[in-house]
C-alpha positions, 0 to 999 in steps of 0.5 A, spaced: 471 498 502 475 500 495 473 497 489 477 497 482 477 494 476 481 488 475 486 491 470 487 497 474 494 499 476 496 502 483 503 506 484 506 511 488 510 515 483 513 521 488 520 518 488 520 517 480 520 525 480 524 527 486 518 529 491 517 527 498 510 522 499 504 525 501 500 523 507 496 518 504 503 514 503 506 516 510 500 515 514 494 511 511 498 506 506 502 503 512 495 502 516 492 498 510 498 494 508 503 494 513 509 498 514 514 494 510 510 493 504 508 500 504 516 502 505 517 498 499 511 501 494 514 508 496 521 507 495 521 503 489 515 507 486 513 500 482 506 499 479 502 493 482 496 490 478 489 490 482 489 483 483 496 483 487 494 489 491 488 485 493 492 479 495 497 484 499 491 486 503 488 479 504 495 477 506 495 482 511 489 481 514 490 473 514 496 475 519 491 478 524 491 485 522 485 489 521 485 493 515 485 501 517 486 499 525 492 503 526 496 497 526 503 498 522 506 492 524 509 488 518 
């Protein structure tokens, strides 16, 4: 379980500075939120609010995928 303040923001800024994303972005993130959504966050480097991040994980779980299960289907 991950906890964050309701005003927290999340971003994967590697693309903003011309770097290749690390293992967290390539390995863990798709397993948490799905491959398509992970690609969106990595390639756009946009920030999301904690509430939106929570909704994204909830939607992924609602599709029957278990967060952290190793499934990267989107």
